[in-house]
CHARMM-style PDB file with segment names, atoms N, HN, CA, C and O in Angstrom:
ATOM      1  N   MET     1      -4.359  -1.763   4.101  1.00  0.00      PROA
ATOM      2  CA  MET     1      -3.000  -2.131   4.383  1.00  0.00      PROA
ATOM      3  C   MET     1      -3.161  -3.104   5.537  1.00  0.00      PROA
ATOM      4  O   MET     1      -2.579  -4.189   5.521  1.00  0.00      PROA
ATOM      5  N   VAL     2      -3.948  -2.725   6.540  1.00  0.00      PROA
ATOM      6  HN  VAL     2      -4.421  -1.844   6.552  1.00  0.00      PROA
ATOM      7  CA  VAL     2      -4.207  -3.497   7.735  1.00  0.00      PROA
ATOM      8  C   VAL     2      -4.906  -4.929   7.473  1.00  0.00      PROA
ATOM      9  O   VAL     2      -4.737  -5.885   8.229  1.00  0.00      PROA
ATOM     10  N   ALA     3      -5.663  -4.964   6.380  1.00  0.00      PROA
ATOM     11  HN  ALA     3      -5.800  -4.187   5.765  1.00  0.00      PROA
ATOM     12  CA  ALA     3      -6.222  -6.218   6.073  1.00  0.00      PROA
ATOM     13  C   ALA     3      -5.208  -6.865   5.209  1.00  0.00      PROA
ATOM     14  O   ALA     3      -5.520  -7.968   4.762  1.00  0.00      PROA
ATOM     15  N   GLY     4      -4.245  -6.461   4.947  1.00  0.00      PROA
ATOM     16  HN  GLY     4      -3.991  -5.564   5.310  1.00  0.00      PROA
ATOM     17  CA  GLY     4      -3.187  -7.355   4.185  1.00  0.00      PROA
ATOM     18  C   GLY     4      -3.389  -7.368   2.722  1.00  0.00      PROA
ATOM     19  O   GLY     4      -3.055  -8.306   1.997  1.00  0.00      PROA
ATOM     20  N   LEU     5      -3.976  -6.234   2.312  1.00  0.00      PROA
ATOM     21  HN  LEU     5      -4.247  -5.473   2.900  1.00  0.00      PROA
ATOM     22  CA  LEU     5      -4.214  -5.779   0.856  1.00  0.00      PROA
ATOM     23  C   LEU     5      -3.296  -4.742   0.327  1.00  0.00      PROA
ATOM     24  O   LEU     5      -3.061  -3.770   1.045  1.00  0.00      PROA
ATOM     25  N   PRO     6      -2.763  -4.830  -0.816  1.00  0.00      PROA
ATOM     26  CA  PRO     6      -2.270  -3.451  -1.380  1.00  0.00      PROA
ATOM     27  C   PRO     6      -3.334  -2.566  -1.782  1.00  0.00      PROA
ATOM     28  O   PRO     6      -4.415  -2.904  -2.264  1.00  0.00      PROA
ATOM     29  N   VAL     7      -2.875  -1.266  -1.508  1.00  0.00      PROA
ATOM     30  HN  VAL     7      -1.996  -0.992  -1.116  1.00  0.00      PROA
ATOM     31  CA  VAL     7      -3.981  -0.035  -1.678  1.00  0.00      PROA
ATOM     32  C   VAL     7      -3.852   0.473  -3.039  1.00  0.00      PROA
ATOM     33  O   VAL     7      -2.755   0.563  -3.591  1.00  0.00      PROA
ATOM     34  N   ILE     8      -4.902   0.790  -3.565  1.00  0.00      PROA
ATOM     35  HN  ILE     8      -5.793   0.716  -3.117  1.00  0.00      PROA
ATOM     36  CA  ILE     8      -5.129   1.400  -4.770  1.00  0.00      PROA
ATOM     37  C   ILE     8      -5.860   2.698  -4.375  1.00  0.00      PROA
ATOM     38  O   ILE     8      -7.026   2.699  -3.981  1.00  0.00      PROA
ATOM     39  N   SER     9      -5.066   3.850  -4.510  1.00  0.00      PROA
ATOM     40  HN  SER     9      -4.119   3.849  -4.830  1.00  0.00      PROA
ATOM     41  CA  SER     9      -5.673   5.131  -4.081  1.00  0.00      PROA
ATOM     42  C   SER     9      -5.085   6.289  -4.672  1.00  0.00      PROA
ATOM     43  O   SER     9      -3.989   6.237  -5.230  1.00  0.00      PROA
ATOM     44  N   SER    10      -5.824   7.429  -4.566  1.00  0.00      PROA
ATOM     45  HN  SER    10      -6.714   7.471  -4.112  1.00  0.00      PROA
ATOM     46  CA  SER    10      -5.203   8.832  -5.235  1.00  0.00      PROA
ATOM     47  C   SER    10      -4.517   9.244  -3.657  1.00  0.00      PROA
ATOM     48  O   SER    10      -4.947   8.866  -2.567  1.00  0.00      PROA
ATOM     49  N   PRO    11      -3.344  10.119  -3.913  1.00  0.00      PROA
ATOM     50  CA  PRO    11      -2.774  10.490  -2.545  1.00  0.00      PROA
ATOM     51  C   PRO    11      -3.481  11.572  -1.960  1.00  0.00      PROA
ATOM     52  O   PRO    11      -2.834  12.615  -1.859  1.00  0.00      PROA
ATOM     53  N   VAL    12      -4.500  11.578  -1.604  1.00  0.00      PROA
ATOM     54  HN  VAL    12      -5.025  10.731  -1.687  1.00  0.00      PROA
ATOM     55  CA  VAL    12      -5.410  12.514  -0.943  1.00  0.00      PROA
ATOM     56  C   VAL    12      -5.201  12.335   0.563  1.00  0.00      PROA
ATOM     57  O   VAL    12      -4.778  11.262   0.992  1.00  0.00      PROA
ATOM     58  N   GLY    13      -5.486  13.365   1.382  1.00  0.00      PROA
ATOM     59  HN  GLY    13      -5.829  14.238   1.033  1.00  0.00      PROA
ATOM     60  CA  GLY    13      -5.104  13.376   2.865  1.00  0.00      PROA
ATOM     61  C   GLY    13      -3.808  12.756   3.269  1.00  0.00      PROA
ATOM     62  O   GLY    13      -2.733  13.099   2.776  1.00  0.00      PROA
ATOM     63  N   SER    14      -3.945  11.816   4.198  1.00  0.00      PROA
ATOM     64  HN  SER    14      -4.818  11.537   4.599  1.00  0.00      PROA
ATOM     65  CA  SER    14      -2.588  11.139   4.715  1.00  0.00      PROA
ATOM     66  C   SER    14      -2.188   9.864   4.077  1.00  0.00      PROA
ATOM     67  O   SER    14      -1.304   9.105   4.477  1.00  0.00      PROA
ATOM     68  N   ILE    15      -3.121   9.686   2.793  1.00  0.00      PROA
ATOM     69  HN  ILE    15      -3.839  10.302   2.469  1.00  0.00      PROA
ATOM     70  CA  ILE    15      -2.881   8.570   2.136  1.00  0.00      PROA
ATOM     71  C   ILE    15      -1.223   8.472   1.472  1.00  0.00      PROA
ATOM     72  O   ILE    15      -0.583   7.420   1.496  1.00  0.00      PROA
ATOM     73  N   ALA    16      -0.741   9.644   0.948  1.00  0.00      PROA
ATOM     74  HN  ALA    16      -1.261  10.498   0.928  1.00  0.00      PROA
ATOM     75  CA  ALA    16       0.571   9.687   0.505  1.00  0.00      PROA
ATOM     76  C   ALA    16       1.613   9.583   1.478  1.00  0.00      PROA
ATOM     77  O   ALA    16       2.671   9.119   1.053  1.00  0.00      PROA
ATOM     78  N   ARG    17       1.561   9.919   2.726  1.00  0.00      PROA
ATOM     79  HN  ARG    17       0.701  10.296   3.070  1.00  0.00      PROA
ATOM     80  CA  ARG    17       2.357   9.588   3.708  1.00  0.00      PROA
ATOM     81  C   ARG    17       2.542   8.192   4.285  1.00  0.00      PROA
ATOM     82  O   ARG    17       3.521   7.859   4.952  1.00  0.00      PROA
ATOM     83  N   ASN    18       1.538   7.421   3.978  1.00  0.00      PROA
ATOM     84  HN  ASN    18       0.743   7.692   3.436  1.00  0.00      PROA
ATOM     85  CA  ASN    18       1.461   5.999   4.363  1.00  0.00      PROA
ATOM     86  C   ASN    18       1.558   4.948   3.379  1.00  0.00      PROA
ATOM     87  O   ASN    18       1.942   3.822   3.697  1.00  0.00      PROA
ATOM     88  N   VAL    19       1.150   5.331   1.908  1.00  0.00      PROA
ATOM     89  HN  VAL    19       0.839   6.245   1.650  1.00  0.00      PROA
ATOM     90  CA  VAL    19       1.337   4.638   0.920  1.00  0.00      PROA
ATOM     91  C   VAL    19       2.357   4.871  -0.021  1.00  0.00      PROA
ATOM     92  O   VAL    19       2.410   6.002  -0.503  1.00  0.00      PROA
ATOM     93  N   GLU    20       3.243   3.961  -0.407  1.00  0.00      PROA
ATOM     94  HN  GLU    20       3.200   3.042  -0.016  1.00  0.00      PROA
ATOM     95  CA  GLU    20       4.372   4.387  -1.168  1.00  0.00      PROA
ATOM     96  C   GLU    20       4.082   3.663  -2.615  1.00  0.00      PROA
ATOM     97  O   GLU    20       3.724   2.488  -2.701  1.00  0.00      PROA
ATOM     98  N   GLU    21       4.260   4.411  -3.583  1.00  0.00      PROA
ATOM     99  HN  GLU    21       4.552   5.366  -3.513  1.00  0.00      PROA
ATOM    100  CA  GLU    21       4.014   3.862  -5.080  1.00  0.00      PROA
ATOM    101  C   GLU    21       4.780   2.504  -5.312  1.00  0.00      PROA
ATOM    102  O   GLU    21       6.001   2.597  -5.184  1.00  0.00      PROA
ATOM    103  N   GLY    22       4.352   1.430  -5.587  1.00  0.00      PROA
ATOM    104  HN  GLY    22       3.360   1.355  -5.691  1.00  0.00      PROA
ATOM    105  CA  GLY    22       5.276   0.191  -5.799  1.00  0.00      PROA
ATOM    106  C   GLY    22       5.851  -0.414  -4.594  1.00  0.00      PROA
ATOM    107  O   GLY    22       6.664  -1.338  -4.634  1.00  0.00      PROA
ATOM    108  N   VAL    23       5.370   0.179  -3.426  1.00  0.00      PROA
ATOM    109  HN  VAL    23       4.711   0.930  -3.393  1.00  0.00      PROA
ATOM    110  CA  VAL    23       6.179  -0.516  -2.214  1.00  0.00      PROA
ATOM    111  C   VAL    23       4.924  -1.305  -1.478  1.00  0.00      PROA
ATOM    112  O   VAL    23       4.906  -2.533  -1.395  1.00  0.00      PROA
ATOM    113  N   SER    24       3.862  -0.444  -0.947  1.00  0.00      PROA
ATOM    114  HN  SER    24       3.876   0.553  -1.014  1.00  0.00      PROA
ATOM    115  CA  SER    24       2.690  -0.982  -0.613  1.00  0.00      PROA
ATOM    116  C   SER    24       1.334  -0.855  -1.280  1.00  0.00      PROA
ATOM    117  O   SER    24       0.300  -1.157  -0.685  1.00  0.00      PROA
ATOM    118  N   GLY    25       1.359  -0.365  -2.630  1.00  0.00      PROA
ATOM    119  HN  GLY    25       2.199  -0.120  -3.113  1.00  0.00      PROA
ATOM    120  CA  GLY    25       0.109  -0.256  -3.275  1.00  0.00      PROA
ATOM    121  C   GLY    25       0.451   0.676  -4.591  1.00  0.00      PROA
ATOM    122  O   GLY    25       1.627   0.839  -4.913  1.00  0.00      PROA
ATOM    123  N   HSD    26      -0.406   1.158  -5.189  1.00  0.00      PROA
ATOM    124  HN  HSD    26      -1.362   1.025  -4.928  1.00  0.00      PROA
ATOM    125  CA  HSD    26      -0.509   1.839  -6.340  1.00  0.00      PROA
ATOM    126  C   HSD    26      -1.005   3.361  -6.172  1.00  0.00      PROA
ATOM    127  O   HSD    26      -2.041   3.479  -5.516  1.00  0.00      PROA
ATOM    128  N   LEU    27      -0.539   4.307  -6.566  1.00  0.00      PROA
ATOM    129  HN  LEU    27       0.302   4.211  -7.098  1.00  0.00      PROA
ATOM    130  CA  LEU    27      -1.159   5.666  -6.383  1.00  0.00      PROA
ATOM    131  C   LEU    27      -1.539   6.245  -7.676  1.00  0.00      PROA
ATOM    132  O   LEU    27      -0.759   6.005  -8.598  1.00  0.00      PROA
ATOM    133  N   TYR    28      -2.573   6.957  -7.939  1.00  0.00      PROA
ATOM    134  HN  TYR    28      -3.206   7.151  -7.191  1.00  0.00      PROA
ATOM    135  CA  TYR    28      -2.978   7.585  -9.203  1.00  0.00      PROA
ATOM    136  C   TYR    28      -3.506   8.934  -8.717  1.00  0.00      PROA
ATOM    137  O   TYR    28      -3.794   9.231  -7.557  1.00  0.00      PROA
ATOM    138  N   GLU    29      -3.572   9.616  -9.694  1.00  0.00      PROA
ATOM    139  HN  GLU    29      -3.338   9.375 -10.636  1.00  0.00      PROA
ATOM    140  CA  GLU    29      -3.883  11.149  -9.773  1.00  0.00      PROA
ATOM    141  C   GLU    29      -5.384  11.224  -9.319  1.00  0.00      PROA
ATOM    142  O   GLU    29      -6.178  10.393  -9.760  1.00  0.00      PROA
ATOM    143  N   PRO    30      -5.777  12.179  -8.468  1.00  0.00      PROA
ATOM    144  CA  PRO    30      -7.504  12.304  -8.374  1.00  0.00      PROA
ATOM    145  C   PRO    30      -8.048  12.286  -9.543  1.00  0.00      PROA
ATOM    146  O   PRO    30      -7.381  12.766 -10.460  1.00  0.00      PROA
ATOM    147  N   ASN    31      -9.386  11.739  -9.843  1.00  0.00      PROA
ATOM    148  HN  ASN    31      -9.928  11.349  -9.098  1.00  0.00      PROA
ATOM    149  CA  ASN    31     -10.166  11.631 -11.119  1.00  0.00      PROA
ATOM    150  C   ASN    31      -9.463  10.827 -12.250  1.00  0.00      PROA
ATOM    151  O   ASN    31     -10.023  10.707 -13.339  1.00  0.00      PROA
ATOM    152  N   ASP    32      -8.300  10.299 -12.020  1.00  0.00      PROA
ATOM    153  HN  ASP    32      -7.845  10.396 -11.135  1.00  0.00      PROA
ATOM    154  CA  ASP    32      -7.782   9.576 -12.967  1.00  0.00      PROA
ATOM    155  C   ASP    32      -8.388   8.224 -12.985  1.00  0.00      PROA
ATOM    156  O   ASP    32      -7.867   7.360 -12.281  1.00  0.00      PROA
ATOM    157  N   VAL    33      -9.352   7.958 -13.655  1.00  0.00      PROA
ATOM    158  HN  VAL    33      -9.775   8.661 -14.227  1.00  0.00      PROA
ATOM    159  CA  VAL    33     -10.075   6.641 -13.863  1.00  0.00      PROA
ATOM    160  C   VAL    33      -8.980   5.566 -14.383  1.00  0.00      PROA
ATOM    161  O   VAL    33      -8.869   4.472 -13.829  1.00  0.00      PROA
ATOM    162  N   ASP    34      -8.216   5.935 -15.437  1.00  0.00      PROA
ATOM    163  HN  ASP    34      -8.307   6.824 -15.887  1.00  0.00      PROA
ATOM    164  CA  ASP    34      -7.270   4.846 -16.304  1.00  0.00      PROA
ATOM    165  C   ASP    34      -6.230   4.591 -15.310  1.00  0.00      PROA
ATOM    166  O   ASP    34      -5.680   3.490 -15.288  1.00  0.00      PROA
ATOM    167  N   GLY    35      -5.911   5.516 -14.481  1.00  0.00      PROA
ATOM    168  HN  GLY    35      -6.358   6.410 -14.498  1.00  0.00      PROA
ATOM    169  CA  GLY    35      -4.763   5.176 -13.178  1.00  0.00      PROA
ATOM    170  C   GLY    35      -5.328   4.130 -12.311  1.00  0.00      PROA
ATOM    171  O   GLY    35      -4.625   3.226 -11.859  1.00  0.00      PROA
ATOM    172  N   PHE    36      -6.658   4.245 -12.059  1.00  0.00      PROA
ATOM    173  HN  PHE    36      -7.229   4.980 -12.427  1.00  0.00      PROA
ATOM    174  CA  PHE    36      -7.378   3.455 -11.084  1.00  0.00      PROA
ATOM    175  C   PHE    36      -7.254   1.954 -11.668  1.00  0.00      PROA
ATOM    176  O   PHE    36      -6.756   0.978 -11.107  1.00  0.00      PROA
ATOM    177  N   VAL    37      -7.838   2.036 -12.940  1.00  0.00      PROA
ATOM    178  HN  VAL    37      -8.243   2.829 -13.396  1.00  0.00      PROA
ATOM    179  CA  VAL    37      -7.967   0.668 -13.572  1.00  0.00      PROA
ATOM    180  C   VAL    37      -6.676   0.220 -13.979  1.00  0.00      PROA
ATOM    181  O   VAL    37      -6.703  -0.976 -14.267  1.00  0.00      PROA
ATOM    182  N   PHE    38      -5.590   0.733 -14.102  1.00  0.00      PROA
ATOM    183  HN  PHE    38      -5.568   1.705 -13.868  1.00  0.00      PROA
ATOM    184  CA  PHE    38      -4.276   0.268 -14.238  1.00  0.00      PROA
ATOM    185  C   PHE    38      -3.796  -0.503 -13.051  1.00  0.00      PROA
ATOM    186  O   PHE    38      -3.257  -1.603 -13.178  1.00  0.00      PROA
ATOM    187  N   GLY    39      -4.026   0.168 -11.712  1.00  0.00      PROA
ATOM    188  HN  GLY    39      -4.464   1.061 -11.609  1.00  0.00      PROA
ATOM    189  CA  GLY    39      -3.702  -0.491 -10.490  1.00  0.00      PROA
ATOM    190  C   GLY    39      -4.535  -1.864 -10.338  1.00  0.00      PROA
ATOM    191  O   GLY    39      -4.063  -2.890  -9.849  1.00  0.00      PROA
ATOM    192  N   VAL    40      -5.743  -1.736 -10.795  1.00  0.00      PROA
ATOM    193  HN  VAL    40      -6.127  -0.902 -11.193  1.00  0.00      PROA
ATOM    194  CA  VAL    40      -6.642  -3.101 -10.430  1.00  0.00      PROA
ATOM    195  C   VAL    40      -6.037  -3.919 -11.407  1.00  0.00      PROA
ATOM    196  O   VAL    40      -5.408  -4.859 -10.920  1.00  0.00      PROA
ATOM    197  N   GLU    41      -6.035  -3.845 -12.677  1.00  0.00      PROA
ATOM    198  HN  GLU    41      -6.546  -3.081 -13.073  1.00  0.00      PROA
ATOM    199  CA  GLU    41      -5.524  -4.681 -13.500  1.00  0.00      PROA
ATOM    200  C   GLU    41      -4.142  -5.295 -13.349  1.00  0.00      PROA
ATOM    201  O   GLU    41      -3.914  -6.409 -13.819  1.00  0.00      PROA
ATOM    202  N   THR    42      -3.163  -4.556 -12.669  1.00  0.00      PROA
ATOM    203  HN  THR    42      -3.348  -3.651 -12.287  1.00  0.00      PROA
ATOM    204  CA  THR    42      -1.981  -4.911 -12.374  1.00  0.00      PROA
ATOM    205  C   THR    42      -1.957  -5.979 -11.519  1.00  0.00      PROA
ATOM    206  O   THR    42      -1.373  -7.048 -11.695  1.00  0.00      PROA
ATOM    207  N   PHE    43      -2.742  -5.572 -10.409  1.00  0.00      PROA
ATOM    208  HN  PHE    43      -3.216  -4.703 -10.266  1.00  0.00      PROA
ATOM    209  CA  PHE    43      -2.741  -6.389  -9.195  1.00  0.00      PROA
ATOM    210  C   PHE    43      -3.431  -7.733  -9.621  1.00  0.00      PROA
ATOM    211  O   PHE    43      -2.968  -8.830  -9.311  1.00  0.00      PROA
ATOM    212  N   ALA    44      -4.471  -7.575 -10.288  1.00  0.00      PROA
ATOM    213  HN  ALA    44      -4.847  -6.683 -10.539  1.00  0.00      PROA
ATOM    214  CA  ALA    44      -5.281  -8.915 -10.686  1.00  0.00      PROA
ATOM    215  C   ALA    44      -4.406  -9.623 -11.681  1.00  0.00      PROA
ATOM    216  O   ALA    44      -4.609 -10.837 -11.658  1.00  0.00      PROA
ATOM    217  N   ALA    45      -3.690  -9.324 -12.361  1.00  0.00      PROA
ATOM    218  HN  ALA    45      -3.525  -8.338 -12.380  1.00  0.00      PROA
ATOM    219  CA  ALA    45      -2.764  -9.885 -13.401  1.00  0.00      PROA
ATOM    220  C   ALA    45      -1.556 -10.817 -12.812  1.00  0.00      PROA
ATOM    221  O   ALA    45      -1.146 -11.907 -13.211  1.00  0.00      PROA
ATOM    222  N   ASP    46      -1.112  -9.956 -11.666  1.00  0.00      PROA
ATOM    223  HN  ASP    46      -1.445  -9.070 -11.342  1.00  0.00      PROA
ATOM    224  CA  ASP    46       0.123 -10.368 -10.976  1.00  0.00      PROA
ATOM    225  C   ASP    46       0.086 -10.712  -9.584  1.00  0.00      PROA
ATOM    226  O   ASP    46       0.412  -9.907  -8.711  1.00  0.00      PROA
ATOM    227  N   PRO    47      -0.344 -12.016  -9.319  1.00  0.00      PROA
ATOM    228  CA  PRO    47      -0.498 -12.327  -7.781  1.00  0.00      PROA
ATOM    229  C   PRO    47       0.514 -12.228  -6.980  1.00  0.00      PROA
ATOM    230  O   PRO    47       0.339 -11.943  -5.795  1.00  0.00      PROA
ATOM    231  N   GLU    48       1.679 -12.439  -7.475  1.00  0.00      PROA
ATOM    232  HN  GLU    48       1.821 -12.671  -8.437  1.00  0.00      PROA
ATOM    233  CA  GLU    48       3.138 -12.503  -6.866  1.00  0.00      PROA
ATOM    234  C   GLU    48       3.220 -10.967  -6.268  1.00  0.00      PROA
ATOM    235  O   GLU    48       3.446 -10.648  -5.100  1.00  0.00      PROA
ATOM    236  N   ARG    49       3.001 -10.204  -7.272  1.00  0.00      PROA
ATOM    237  HN  ARG    49       2.818 -10.464  -8.220  1.00  0.00      PROA
ATOM    238  CA  ARG    49       3.338  -8.677  -6.934  1.00  0.00      PROA
ATOM    239  C   ARG    49       2.345  -8.327  -5.876  1.00  0.00      PROA
ATOM    240  O   ARG    49       2.800  -7.790  -4.866  1.00  0.00      PROA
ATOM    241  N   ARG    50       1.016  -8.554  -5.950  1.00  0.00      PROA
ATOM    242  HN  ARG    50       0.647  -8.990  -6.770  1.00  0.00      PROA
ATOM    243  CA  ARG    50       0.063  -8.408  -5.090  1.00  0.00      PROA
ATOM    244  C   ARG    50       0.291  -8.851  -3.740  1.00  0.00      PROA
ATOM    245  O   ARG    50      -0.074  -8.156  -2.792  1.00  0.00      PROA
ATOM    246  N   ARG    51       1.009 -10.224  -3.544  1.00  0.00      PROA
ATOM    247  HN  ARG    51       1.306 -10.789  -4.314  1.00  0.00      PROA
ATOM    248  CA  ARG    51       1.304 -10.654  -2.233  1.00  0.00      PROA
ATOM    249  C   ARG    51       2.352  -9.809  -1.648  1.00  0.00      PROA
ATOM    250  O   ARG    51       2.328  -9.421  -0.480  1.00  0.00      PROA
ATOM    251  N   HSD    52       3.389  -9.502  -2.607  1.00  0.00      PROA
ATOM    252  HN  HSD    52       3.408  -9.817  -3.556  1.00  0.00      PROA
ATOM    253  CA  HSD    52       4.411  -8.674  -2.113  1.00  0.00      PROA
ATOM    254  C   HSD    52       4.053  -7.359  -1.578  1.00  0.00      PROA
ATOM    255  O   HSD    52       4.428  -6.940  -0.483  1.00  0.00      PROA
ATOM    256  N   LEU    53       3.282  -6.708  -2.437  1.00  0.00      PROA
ATOM    257  HN  LEU    53       2.977  -7.048  -3.327  1.00  0.00      PROA
ATOM    258  CA  LEU    53       2.938  -5.382  -1.865  1.00  0.00      PROA
ATOM    259  C   LEU    53       2.021  -5.506  -0.755  1.00  0.00      PROA
ATOM    260  O   LEU    53       1.974  -4.554   0.023  1.00  0.00      PROA
ATOM    261  N   SER    54       1.300  -6.486  -0.547  1.00  0.00      PROA
ATOM    262  HN  SER    54       1.338  -7.260  -1.179  1.00  0.00      PROA
ATOM    263  CA  SER    54       0.379  -6.657   0.614  1.00  0.00      PROA
ATOM    264  C   SER    54       1.281  -6.832   1.761  1.00  0.00      PROA
ATOM    265  O   SER    54       1.140  -6.072   2.719  1.00  0.00      PROA
ATOM    266  N   ALA    55       2.274  -7.822   1.786  1.00  0.00      PROA
ATOM    267  HN  ALA    55       2.389  -8.440   1.008  1.00  0.00      PROA
ATOM    268  CA  ALA    55       3.281  -7.858   2.792  1.00  0.00      PROA
ATOM    269  C   ALA    55       3.788  -6.710   3.378  1.00  0.00      PROA
ATOM    270  O   ALA    55       3.725  -6.401   4.568  1.00  0.00      PROA
ATOM    271  N   GLN    56       4.435  -5.927   2.208  1.00  0.00      PROA
ATOM    272  HN  GLN    56       4.486  -6.178   1.241  1.00  0.00      PROA
ATOM    273  CA  GLN    56       5.137  -4.803   2.595  1.00  0.00      PROA
ATOM    274  C   GLN    56       3.997  -3.855   3.499  1.00  0.00      PROA
ATOM    275  O   GLN    56       4.216  -3.458   4.644  1.00  0.00      PROA
ATOM    276  N   GLY    57       2.865  -3.617   2.796  1.00  0.00      PROA
ATOM    277  HN  GLY    57       2.688  -3.940   1.867  1.00  0.00      PROA
ATOM    278  CA  GLY    57       1.896  -2.606   3.522  1.00  0.00      PROA
ATOM    279  C   GLY    57       1.424  -3.096   4.893  1.00  0.00      PROA
ATOM    280  O   GLY    57       1.067  -2.305   5.766  1.00  0.00      PROA
ATOM    281  N   ARG    58       1.433  -4.607   5.081  1.00  0.00      PROA
ATOM    282  HN  ARG    58       1.723  -5.250   4.372  1.00  0.00      PROA
ATOM    283  CA  ARG    58       1.089  -4.888   6.469  1.00  0.00      PROA
ATOM    284  C   ARG    58       2.284  -4.688   7.425  1.00  0.00      PROA
ATOM    285  O   ARG    58       2.084  -4.406   8.607  1.00  0.00      PROA
ATOM    286  N   GLU    59       3.401  -4.818   6.968  1.00  0.00      PROA
ATOM    287  HN  GLU    59       3.563  -5.046   6.008  1.00  0.00      PROA
ATOM    288  CA  GLU    59       4.681  -4.557   7.829  1.00  0.00      PROA
ATOM    289  C   GLU    59       4.784  -3.005   8.032  1.00  0.00      PROA
ATOM    290  O   GLU    59       5.421  -2.640   9.020  1.00  0.00      PROA
ATOM    291  N   ILE    60       4.211  -2.005   7.183  1.00  0.00      PROA
ATOM    292  HN  ILE    60       3.693  -2.301   6.380  1.00  0.00      PROA
ATOM    293  CA  ILE    60       4.222  -0.651   7.504  1.00  0.00      PROA
ATOM    294  C   ILE    60       3.455  -0.424   8.658  1.00  0.00      PROA
ATOM    295  O   ILE    60       3.799   0.251   9.628  1.00  0.00      PROA
ATOM    296  N   VAL    61       2.204  -1.135   8.472  1.00  0.00      PROA
ATOM    297  HN  VAL    61       1.924  -1.684   7.684  1.00  0.00      PROA
ATOM    298  CA  VAL    61       0.966  -0.809   9.486  1.00  0.00      PROA
ATOM    299  C   VAL    61       1.619  -1.409  10.823  1.00  0.00      PROA
ATOM    300  O   VAL    61       1.608  -0.671  11.808  1.00  0.00      PROA
ATOM    301  N   LYS    62       2.199  -2.716  10.941  1.00  0.00      PROA
ATOM    302  HN  LYS    62       2.207  -3.315  10.141  1.00  0.00      PROA
ATOM    303  CA  LYS    62       2.704  -3.252  12.079  1.00  0.00      PROA
ATOM    304  C   LYS    62       3.807  -2.526  12.890  1.00  0.00      PROA
ATOM    305  O   LYS    62       3.918  -2.552  14.116  1.00  0.00      PROA
ATOM    306  N   SER    63       4.678  -1.814  11.929  1.00  0.00      PROA
ATOM    307  HN  SER    63       4.588  -1.792  10.934  1.00  0.00      PROA
ATOM    308  CA  SER    63       5.756  -0.955  12.552  1.00  0.00      PROA
ATOM    309  C   SER    63       5.405   0.587  13.076  1.00  0.00      PROA
ATOM    310  O   SER    63       5.859   1.240  14.014  1.00  0.00      PROA
ATOM    311  N   GLY    64       4.497   0.858  12.161  1.00  0.00      PROA
ATOM    312  HN  GLY    64       4.127   0.327  11.399  1.00  0.00      PROA
ATOM    313  CA  GLY    64       4.199   2.313  12.545  1.00  0.00      PROA
ATOM    314  C   GLY    64       2.833   2.349  13.383  1.00  0.00      PROA
ATOM    315  O   GLY    64       2.810   3.072  14.380  1.00  0.00      PROA
ATOM    316  N   PHE    65       1.875   1.729  13.093  1.00  0.00      PROA
ATOM    317  HN  PHE    65       1.893   1.142  12.284  1.00  0.00      PROA
ATOM    318  CA  PHE    65       0.578   2.134  13.613  1.00  0.00      PROA
ATOM    319  C   PHE    65       0.114   1.113  14.827  1.00  0.00      PROA
ATOM    320  O   PHE    65      -0.964   1.261  15.402  1.00  0.00      PROA
ATOM    321  N   ALA    66       0.959   0.160  15.123  1.00  0.00      PROA
ATOM    322  HN  ALA    66       1.835   0.040  14.656  1.00  0.00      PROA
ATOM    323  CA  ALA    66       0.540  -0.808  16.353  1.00  0.00      PROA
ATOM    324  C   ALA    66       0.324   0.129  17.529  1.00  0.00      PROA
ATOM    325  O   ALA    66       0.853   1.231  17.671  1.00  0.00      PROA
ATOM    326  N   GLN    67      -0.561  -0.490  18.382  1.00  0.00      PROA
ATOM    327  HN  GLN    67      -0.991  -1.386  18.266  1.00  0.00      PROA
ATOM    328  CA  GLN    67      -0.892   0.173  19.793  1.00  0.00      PROA
ATOM    329  C   GLN    67       0.371   0.467  20.418  1.00  0.00      PROA
ATOM    330  O   GLN    67       0.464   1.646  20.760  1.00  0.00      PROA
ATOM    331  N   ASP    68       1.542  -0.379  20.712  1.00  0.00      PROA
ATOM    332  HN  ASP    68       1.466  -1.337  20.434  1.00  0.00      PROA
ATOM    333  CA  ASP    68       2.542  -0.272  21.485  1.00  0.00      PROA
ATOM    334  C   ASP    68       3.442   0.985  20.672  1.00  0.00      PROA
ATOM    335  O   ASP    68       4.173   1.804  21.229  1.00  0.00      PROA
ATOM    336  N   VAL    69       3.216   0.900  19.490  1.00  0.00      PROA
ATOM    337  HN  VAL    69       2.622   0.235  19.037  1.00  0.00      PROA
ATOM    338  CA  VAL    69       3.947   2.342  18.997  1.00  0.00      PROA
ATOM    339  C   VAL    69       3.425   3.561  19.287  1.00  0.00      PROA
ATOM    340  O   VAL    69       4.040   4.610  19.478  1.00  0.00      PROA
ATOM    341  N   PHE    70       2.139   3.345  19.310  1.00  0.00      PROA
ATOM    342  HN  PHE    70       1.639   2.493  19.155  1.00  0.00      PROA
ATOM    343  CA  PHE    70       1.308   4.830  19.645  1.00  0.00      PROA
ATOM    344  C   PHE    70       1.781   5.032  21.209  1.00  0.00      PROA
ATOM    345  O   PHE    70       2.301   6.083  21.583  1.00  0.00      PROA
ATOM    346  N   ILE    71       1.588   4.117  21.923  1.00  0.00      PROA
ATOM    347  HN  ILE    71       1.165   3.263  21.619  1.00  0.00      PROA
ATOM    348  CA  ILE    71       2.114   4.268  23.435  1.00  0.00      PROA
ATOM    349  C   ILE    71       3.438   4.726  23.598  1.00  0.00      PROA
ATOM    350  O   ILE    71       3.665   5.524  24.507  1.00  0.00      PROA
ATOM    351  N   GLN    72       4.305   4.363  22.890  1.00  0.00      PROA
ATOM    352  HN  GLN    72       4.121   3.715  22.151  1.00  0.00      PROA
ATOM    353  CA  GLN    72       5.507   4.780  22.823  1.00  0.00      PROA
ATOM    354  C   GLN    72       5.730   6.230  22.501  1.00  0.00      PROA
ATOM    355  O   GLN    72       6.368   6.964  23.255  1.00  0.00      PROA
ATOM    356  N   GLU    73       5.215   6.618  21.415  1.00  0.00      PROA
ATOM    357  HN  GLU    73       4.696   6.021  20.802  1.00  0.00      PROA
ATOM    358  CA  GLU    73       5.137   7.975  20.874  1.00  0.00      PROA
ATOM    359  C   GLU    73       4.569   9.005  21.690  1.00  0.00      PROA
ATOM    360  O   GLU    73       4.795  10.206  21.538  1.00  0.00      PROA
ATOM    361  N   LEU    74       3.712   8.426  22.691  1.00  0.00      PROA
ATOM    362  HN  LEU    74       3.528   7.451  22.815  1.00  0.00      PROA
ATOM    363  CA  LEU    74       2.877   9.270  23.582  1.00  0.00      PROA
ATOM    364  C   LEU    74       3.898   9.700  24.755  1.00  0.00      PROA
ATOM    365  OT1 LEU    74       3.513  10.419  25.676  1.00  0.00      PROA
TER     366      LEU     74
END
């Protein structure tokens, strides 16, 4: 997300807290190869959707993970 790209991942660890299906990327169940392929094919076939989710993910990073946000939370 920090690179300005949509995320394609399984919801392991903190991924599920930071990536929302259809908002900043695509989530698939662990070991679900078809789910992964679906995400890749979907973003490859729809550049506008890819750009939109990329922008959403970048905003999530800027608003929740920027250095000034960490400083304020501390």
